[in-house]
MDTraj code that builds the backbone (N, CA, C; nanometers):
import mdtraj as md
import numpy as np

residues = "UNK UNK UNK UNK UNK UNK UNK UNK UNK UNK UNK UNK UNK UNK UNK UNK UNK UNK UNK UNK UNK UNK UNK UNK UNK UNK UNK UNK UNK UNK UNK UNK UNK UNK UNK UNK UNK UNK UNK UNK UNK UNK UNK UNK UNK UNK UNK UNK UNK UNK UNK UNK UNK UNK UNK UNK UNK UNK UNK UNK UNK UNK UNK UNK UNK UNK UNK UNK UNK UNK UNK UNK UNK UNK UNK UNK UNK UNK UNK UNK UNK UNK UNK UNK UNK UNK UNK UNK UNK UNK UNK UNK UNK UNK UNK UNK UNK UNK UNK UNK UNK UNK UNK UNK UNK UNK UNK UNK UNK UNK UNK UNK UNK UNK UNK UNK UNK UNK UNK UNK UNK UNK UNK UNK UNK UNK UNK UNK UNK UNK UNK UNK UNK".split()
xyz = np.array([
    [1.0171, 0.9559, 1.2880],
    [0.9924, 0.9228, 1.1489],
    [1.0970, 0.8212, 1.1046],
    [1.0512, 0.7244, 1.0291],
    [1.1376, 0.6190, 0.9778],
    [1.1320, 0.6233, 0.8255],
    [1.2462, 0.6128, 0.7635],
    [1.2535, 0.6196, 0.6176],
    [1.3264, 0.4972, 0.5660],
    [1.2684, 0.4364, 0.4646],
    [1.3308, 0.3203, 0.4005],
    [1.3183, 0.3373, 0.2501],
    [1.4256, 0.3088, 0.1798],
    [1.4255, 0.3117, 0.0338],
    [1.4630, 0.1725, -0.0135],
    [1.3767, 0.1139, -0.0952],
    [1.4060, -0.0188, -0.1491],
    [1.3821, -0.0176, -0.2999],
    [1.4376, -0.1156, -0.3660],
    [1.4272, -0.1191, -0.5104],
    [1.2849, -0.1496, -0.5560],
    [1.2323, -0.2640, -0.5089],
    [1.0970, -0.3005, -0.5522],
    [1.0360, -0.4029, -0.4587],
    [0.9062, -0.4179, -0.4692],
    [0.8302, -0.5203, -0.3987],
    [0.7414, -0.5896, -0.5011],
    [0.6870, -0.7030, -0.4641],
    [0.6006, -0.7774, -0.5565],
    [0.4623, -0.7164, -0.5705],
    [0.4123, -0.6549, -0.4616],
    [0.2779, -0.5968, -0.4645],
    [0.2640, -0.4927, -0.3536],
    [0.1548, -0.4172, -0.3585],
    [0.1367, -0.3106, -0.2600],
    [0.1203, -0.3645, -0.1189],
    [0.0630, -0.4860, -0.1048],
    [0.0481, -0.5445, 0.0286],
    [0.1839, -0.5633, 0.0946],
    [0.2819, -0.6066, 0.0156],
    [0.4167, -0.6267, 0.0678],
    [0.4763, -0.4940, 0.1155],
    [0.4536, -0.3876, 0.0404],
    [0.5048, -0.2563, 0.0793],
    [0.4405, -0.2097, 0.2099],
    [0.3096, -0.2262, 0.2211],
    [0.2407, -0.1841, 0.3426],
    [0.2864, -0.2687, 0.4609],
    [0.2994, -0.3982, 0.4400],
    [0.3466, -0.4879, 0.5469],
    [0.4860, -0.4466, 0.5926],
    [0.5730, -0.4172, 0.4980],
    [0.7090, -0.3767, 0.5306],
    [0.7087, -0.2491, 0.6149],
    [0.6288, -0.1515, 0.5764],
    [0.6245, -0.0265, 0.6526],
    [0.5629, -0.0475, 0.7912],
    [0.4616, -0.1325, 0.8010],
    [0.4025, -0.1635, 0.9318],
    [0.5027, -0.2375, 1.0203],
    [0.5793, -0.3280, 0.9605],
    [0.6815, -0.4009, 1.0366],
    [0.7853, -0.3048, 1.0946],
    [0.8236, -0.2031, 1.0183],
    [0.9188, -0.1025, 1.0672],
    [0.8586, -0.0280, 1.1862],
    [0.7324, 0.0114, 1.1734],
    [0.6656, 0.0807, 1.2837],
    [0.6527, -0.0115, 1.4060],
    [0.6190, -0.1382, 1.3827],
    [0.6046, -0.2332, 1.4940],
    [0.7386, -0.2548, 1.5644],
    [0.8441, -0.2733, 1.4859],
    [0.9778, -0.2965, 1.5412],
    [1.0218, -0.1794, 1.6305],
    [0.9722, -0.0615, 1.6022],
    [1.0083, 0.0576, 1.6774],
    [0.9050, 0.0962, 1.7836],
    [0.8123, 0.0049, 1.8123],
    [0.7166, 0.0268, 1.9204],
    [0.6072, 0.1276, 1.8920],
    [0.5812, 0.1533, 1.7635],
    [0.4805, 0.2530, 1.7265],
    [0.3429, 0.1893, 1.7117],
    [0.3382, 0.0661, 1.6593],
    [0.2114, -0.0049, 1.6397],
    [0.2243, -0.1493, 1.6869],
    [0.1095, -0.2113, 1.7100],
    [0.1037, -0.3542, 1.7384],
    [0.0966, -0.4301, 1.6060],
    [0.1226, -0.5593, 1.6096],
    [0.1214, -0.6397, 1.4866],
    [-0.0158, -0.6395, 1.4193],
    [-0.1222, -0.6239, 1.4939],
    [-0.2582, -0.6255, 1.4369],
    [-0.2890, -0.5011, 1.3532],
    [-0.2043, -0.4005, 1.3594],
    [-0.2265, -0.2773, 1.2833],
    [-0.2300, -0.3051, 1.1330],
    [-0.1385, -0.3902, 1.0864],
    [-0.1354, -0.4262, 0.9434],
    [-0.2670, -0.4928, 0.9025],
    [-0.3169, -0.5837, 0.9850],
    [-0.4432, -0.6516, 0.9534],
    [-0.5585, -0.5520, 0.9446],
    [-0.5563, -0.4511, 1.0299],
    [-0.6607, -0.3480, 1.0261],
    [-0.6529, -0.2680, 0.8957],
    [-0.5323, -0.2379, 0.8512],
    [-0.5167, -0.1669, 0.7238],
    [-0.5692, -0.2526, 0.6092],
    [-0.5342, -0.3813, 0.6100],
    [-0.5844, -0.4725, 0.5053],
    [-0.7364, -0.4756, 0.5046],
    [-0.7971, -0.4771, 0.6223],
    [-0.9438, -0.4790, 0.6319],
    [-1.0031, -0.3498, 0.5751],
    [-0.9389, -0.2363, 0.6009],
    [-0.9872, -0.1088, 0.5462],
    [-0.9803, -0.1089, 0.3932],
    [-0.8727, -0.1635, 0.3385],
    [-0.8591, -0.1709, 0.1926],
    [-0.9678, -0.2601, 0.1341],
    [-0.9932, -0.3727, 0.2014],
    [-1.0968, -0.4649, 0.1535],
    [-1.2342, -0.3979, 0.1565],
    [-1.2588, -0.3194, 0.2602],
    [-1.3884, -0.2537, 0.2757],
    [-1.4044, -0.1312, 0.1853],
    [-1.2993, -0.0466, 0.1757],
    [-1.3119, 0.0825, 0.1080],
    [-1.2329, 0.0959, -0.0215],
    [-1.1487, -0.0014, -0.0533],
    [-1.0686, 0.0077, -0.1755],
    [-0.9432, 0.0901, -0.1552],
    [-0.8985, 0.1524, -0.2610],
    [-0.7689, 0.2215, -0.2601],
    [-0.7797, 0.3696, -0.2233],
    [-0.8669, 0.4003, -0.1275],
    [-0.8820, 0.5408, -0.0878],
    [-0.7545, 0.5971, -0.0251],
    [-0.6604, 0.5106, 0.0116],
    [-0.5319, 0.5548, 0.0667],
    [-0.4472, 0.6272, -0.0374],
    [-0.4753, 0.6052, -0.1654],
    [-0.3967, 0.6676, -0.2726],
    [-0.4398, 0.8136, -0.2818],
    [-0.3517, 0.9035, -0.2370],
    [-0.3918, 1.0428, -0.2177],
    [-0.3392, 1.1389, -0.3237],
    [-0.2388, 1.0967, -0.4000],
    [-0.1818, 1.1813, -0.5050],
    [-0.1108, 1.0889, -0.6037],
    [-0.0667, 1.1440, -0.7138],
    [0.0022, 1.0643, -0.8142],
    [0.1267, 0.9990, -0.7529],
    [0.1248, 0.8666, -0.7431],
    [0.2392, 0.7931, -0.6901],
    [0.2460, 0.7840, -0.5392],
    [0.1468, 0.8400, -0.4699],
    [0.1508, 0.8501, -0.3233],
    [0.0354, 0.7734, -0.2592],
    [0.0688, 0.6967, -0.1581],
    [-0.0298, 0.6194, -0.0832],
    [-0.0082, 0.6468, 0.0660],
    [-0.1158, 0.6544, 0.1413],
    [-0.1062, 0.6848, 0.2838],
    [-0.1851, 0.5828, 0.3670],
    [-0.1337, 0.4608, 0.3782],
    [-0.2053, 0.3600, 0.4564],
    [-0.2055, 0.3933, 0.6058],
    [-0.3186, 0.3691, 0.6690],
    [-0.3300, 0.3881, 0.8127],
    [-0.4571, 0.3207, 0.8609],
    [-0.4653, 0.3047, 0.9916],
    [-0.5855, 0.2496, 1.0547],
    [-0.6181, 0.3382, 1.1744],
    [-0.7236, 0.3037, 1.2432],
    [-0.7682, 0.3849, 1.3566],
    [-0.6784, 0.3607, 1.4786],
    [-0.6738, 0.4563, 1.5696],
    [-0.5909, 0.4398, 1.6893],
    [-0.6206, 0.3106, 1.7660],
    [-0.7474, 0.2751, 1.7751],
    [-0.7850, 0.1540, 1.8498],
    [-0.7508, 0.0238, 1.7762],
    [-0.6992, 0.0353, 1.6545],
    [-0.6614, -0.0829, 1.5758],
    [-0.5164, -0.1261, 1.5980],
    [-0.4551, -0.0747, 1.7040],
    [-0.3194, -0.1168, 1.7358],
    [-0.2148, -0.0072, 1.7298],
    [-0.2576, 0.1169, 1.7186],
    [-0.1626, 0.2288, 1.7224],
    [-0.1219, 0.2520, 1.8680],
    [0.0069, 0.2503, 1.8937],
    [0.0568, 0.2715, 2.0291],
    [0.0989, 0.4162, 2.0521],
    [0.1509, 0.4784, 1.9473],
    [0.1904, 0.6185, 1.9558],
    [0.1978, 0.6767, 1.8160],
    [0.2212, 0.8055, 1.8093],
    [0.2311, 0.8736, 1.6807],
    [0.3601, 0.8334, 1.6106],
    [0.3470, 0.8033, 1.4811],
    [0.4658, 0.7681, 1.4048],
    [0.4379, 0.7669, 1.2560],
    [0.5446, 0.7752, 1.1793],
    [0.5333, 0.7765, 1.0344],
    [0.6492, 0.6986, 0.9745],
    [0.6163, 0.6104, 0.8815],
    [0.7177, 0.5402, 0.8040],
    [0.7016, 0.5822, 0.6589],
    [0.8085, 0.6354, 0.6017],
    [0.8099, 0.6705, 0.4604],
    [0.8852, 0.5592, 0.3900],
    [0.8131, 0.4823, 0.3093],
    [0.8741, 0.3752, 0.2314],
    [0.8725, 0.4179, 0.0855],
    [0.9918, 0.4358, 0.0305],
    [1.0044, 0.4814, -0.1081],
    [1.0539, 0.3651, -0.1932],
    [0.9805, 0.3353, -0.2988],
    [1.0176, 0.2289, -0.3916],
    [1.0830, 0.2907, -0.5144],
    [1.1941, 0.2341, -0.5566],
    [1.2572, 0.2815, -0.6801],
    [1.1767, 0.2398, -0.8026],
    [1.0985, 0.1325, -0.7888],
    [1.0113, 0.0844, -0.8956],
    [0.8680, 0.0810, -0.8428],
    [0.7800, 0.1542, -0.9071],
    [0.6406, 0.1633, -0.8626],
    [0.5720, 0.0276, -0.8615],
    [0.4673, 0.0200, -0.7792],
    [0.3867, -0.1009, -0.7695],
    [0.2409, -0.0627, -0.7940],
    [0.1655, -0.1531, -0.8531],
    [0.0245, -0.1284, -0.8825],
    [-0.0598, -0.1420, -0.7559],
    [-0.1432, -0.0425, -0.7307],
    [-0.2379, -0.0464, -0.6201],
    [-0.3739, -0.0130, -0.6800],
    [-0.4495, -0.1161, -0.7145],
    [-0.5823, -0.1000, -0.7753],
    [-0.5791, -0.0085, -0.8978],
    [-0.4813, -0.0308, -0.9858],
    [-0.4728, 0.0460, -1.1092],
    [-0.3951, 0.1762, -1.0988],
    [-0.3451, 0.2071, -0.9815],
    [-0.2650, 0.3284, -0.9621],
    [-0.1203, 0.2866, -0.9351],
    [-0.0242, 0.3517, -1.0004],
    [0.1166, 0.3211, -0.9766],
    [0.1665, 0.4026, -0.8579],
    [0.2139, 0.3326, -0.7549],
    [0.2559, 0.3953, -0.6299],
    [0.4035, 0.3649, -0.6052],
    [0.4777, 0.4694, -0.5669],
    [0.6161, 0.4440, -0.5276],
    [0.6530, 0.5090, -0.3938],
    [0.5583, 0.5779, -0.3297],
    [0.5827, 0.6306, -0.1959],
    [0.4658, 0.5933, -0.1054],
    [0.4989, 0.5274, 0.0052],
    [0.4000, 0.4878, 0.1051],
    [0.4272, 0.5659, 0.2329],
    [0.3351, 0.6538, 0.2704],
    [0.3422, 0.7244, 0.3981],
    [0.2524, 0.6465, 0.4941],
    [0.3083, 0.5501, 0.5651],
    [0.2281, 0.4703, 0.6582],
    [0.2322, 0.5397, 0.7935],
    [0.1144, 0.5804, 0.8397],
    [0.1113, 0.6575, 0.9633],
    [0.0348, 0.5880, 1.0737],
    [0.0720, 0.6232, 1.1946],
    [0.0062, 0.5759, 1.3150],
    [-0.0223, 0.6968, 1.4022],
    [-0.1437, 0.7061, 1.4504],
    [-0.1811, 0.8164, 1.5377],
    [-0.2508, 0.7614, 1.6613],
    [-0.2119, 0.8124, 1.7764],
    [-0.2694, 0.7626, 1.9009],
    [-0.4057, 0.8234, 1.9316],
    [-0.4367, 0.9340, 1.8620],
    [-0.5664, 1.0001, 1.8822],
    [-0.5964, 1.0891, 1.7619],
    [-0.7154, 1.1480, 1.7606],
    [-0.7571, 1.2310, 1.6473],
    [-0.6662, 1.3512, 1.6265],
    [-0.6199, 1.4113, 1.7354],
    [-0.5353, 1.5306, 1.7250],
    [-0.4025, 1.4991, 1.6553],
    [-0.3377, 1.3901, 1.6953],
    [-0.2103, 1.3550, 1.6312],
    [-0.2340, 1.3078, 1.4882],
    [-0.3487, 1.2461, 1.4632],
    [-0.3845, 1.2025, 1.3282],
    [-0.3915, 1.3233, 1.2354],
    [-0.4588, 1.4269, 1.2794],
    [-0.4737, 1.5479, 1.1985],
    [-0.3374, 1.6139, 1.1766],
    [-0.2534, 1.6143, 1.2789],
    [-0.1203, 1.6725, 1.2660],
    [-0.0359, 1.5995, 1.1628],
    [-0.0403, 1.4671, 1.1644],
    [0.0343, 1.3889, 1.0655],
    [-0.0218, 1.4100, 0.9252],
    [-0.1531, 1.4114, 0.9134],
    [-0.2158, 1.4340, 0.7829],
    [-0.1766, 1.5708, 0.7270],
    [-0.1732, 1.6703, 0.8130],
    [-0.1357, 1.8059, 0.7713],
    [0.0085, 1.8066, 0.7195],
    [0.0974, 1.7389, 0.7915],
    [0.2384, 1.7339, 0.7520],
    [0.2539, 1.6654, 0.6155],
    [0.1846, 1.5548, 0.5957],
    [0.1914, 1.4821, 0.4682],
    [0.1295, 1.5659, 0.3566],
    [0.0173, 1.6313, 0.3859],
    [-0.0482, 1.7159, 0.2846],
    [0.0429, 1.8301, 0.2418],
    [0.1130, 1.8905, 0.3367],
    [0.2050, 1.9997, 0.3034],
    [0.3135, 1.9518, 0.2069],
    [0.3654, 1.8335, 0.2314],
    [0.4683, 1.7775, 0.1430],
    [0.4084, 1.7470, 0.0053],
    [0.2896, 1.6857, 0.0046],
    [0.2266, 1.6466, -0.1225],
    [0.1856, 1.7669, -0.2070],
    [0.1552, 1.8790, -0.1444],
    [0.1149, 1.9977, -0.2192],
    [0.2346, 2.0780, -0.2706],
    [0.3533, 2.0455, -0.2225],
    [0.4747, 2.1128, -0.2667],
    [0.5414, 2.0264, -0.3742],
    [0.5265, 2.0646, -0.4994],
    [0.5765, 1.9829, -0.6110],
    [0.7260, 1.9545, -0.6012],
    [0.8034, 2.0515, -0.5545],
    [0.9476, 2.0317, -0.5420],
    [0.9814, 1.9260, -0.4369],
    [0.9195, 1.9383, -0.3196],
    [0.9429, 1.8400, -0.2128],
    [0.8983, 1.7009, -0.2563],
    [0.7820, 1.6950, -0.3181],
    [0.7284, 1.5672, -0.3619],
    [0.8195, 1.5032, -0.4664],
    [0.8705, 1.5827, -0.5566],
    [0.9620, 1.5330, -0.6587],
    [1.0898, 1.4770, -0.5961],
    [1.1403, 1.5473, -0.4947],
    [1.2609, 1.4988, -0.4262],
    [1.2341, 1.3620, -0.3646],
    [1.1215, 1.3486, -0.2948],
    [1.0890, 1.2210, -0.2303],
    [1.0723, 1.1108, -0.3345],
    [0.9965, 1.1381, -0.4394],
    [0.9676, 1.0353, -0.5400],
    [1.0915, 0.9904, -0.6160],
    [1.1921, 1.0784, -0.6283],
    [1.3099, 1.0469, -0.7080],
    [1.4364, 1.0222, -0.6265],
    [1.4277, 1.0362, -0.4961],
    [1.5458, 1.0288, -0.4111],
    [1.5987, 0.8859, -0.3965],
    [1.7279, 0.8775, -0.3797],
    [1.7940, 0.7510, -0.3477],
    [1.8572, 0.7615, -0.2089],
    [1.8256, 0.8720, -0.1371],
    [1.8901, 0.9021, -0.0101],
    [1.7888, 0.9259, 0.1017],
    [1.8016, 0.8505, 0.2115],
    [1.7144, 0.8710, 0.3277],
    [1.7320, 1.0121, 0.3830],
    [1.8572, 1.0585, 0.3861],
    [1.8872, 1.1917, 0.4392],
    [1.8179, 1.2999, 0.3560],
    [1.8153, 1.2834, 0.2263],
    [1.7502, 1.3799, 0.1385],
    [1.5986, 1.3832, 0.1647],
    [1.5391, 1.2655, 0.1821],
    [1.3954, 1.2591, 0.2124],
    [1.3675, 1.3235, 0.3465],
    [1.4496, 1.2926, 0.4455],
    [1.4313, 1.3505, 0.5800],
    [1.4367, 1.5028, 0.5724],
    [1.5208, 1.5563, 0.4856],
    [1.5357, 1.7010, 0.4718],
    [1.4120, 1.7730, 0.4204],
    [1.3245, 1.7034, 0.3487],
    [1.2033, 1.7692, 0.2976],
    [1.0787, 1.7375, 0.3785],
    [1.0930, 1.6472, 0.4745],
    [0.9780, 1.6112, 0.5577],
    [0.9674, 1.7093, 0.6700],
])
top = md.Topology()
chain = top.add_chain()
for i, resn in enumerate(residues, 1):
    res = top.add_residue(resn, chain, resSeq=i)
    for name in ("N", "CA", "C"):
        top.add_atom(name, md.element.get_by_symbol(name[0]), res)
traj = md.Trajectory(xyz[None], top)
């Protein structure tokens, strides 16, 4: 798991690109993974927005996922994603359906726990975020 906290970005595309770049730099995804996510957004809209302030961009394993991985990108200043204000991006990569479900379950557990979610949304510390993941 990779965690990054930044002040702000210009738009949600920049946030997703940044999180994909972190995953790519660490050998989790290929560079084409970001393009696949952009294509999914163009086709389906903002279905990645899963809770208040939370977005979970991802693409299919065959779209450039090399192995299972997760990048948590936390913005100190929210960004608009199709009318929704987002400040946490859980960008995930899964090599197969089984690992995809496992990552989704882990993210869902965090999102359903108001205390954990509050810590992530308000944290200024990577270590603090890692502690609730």
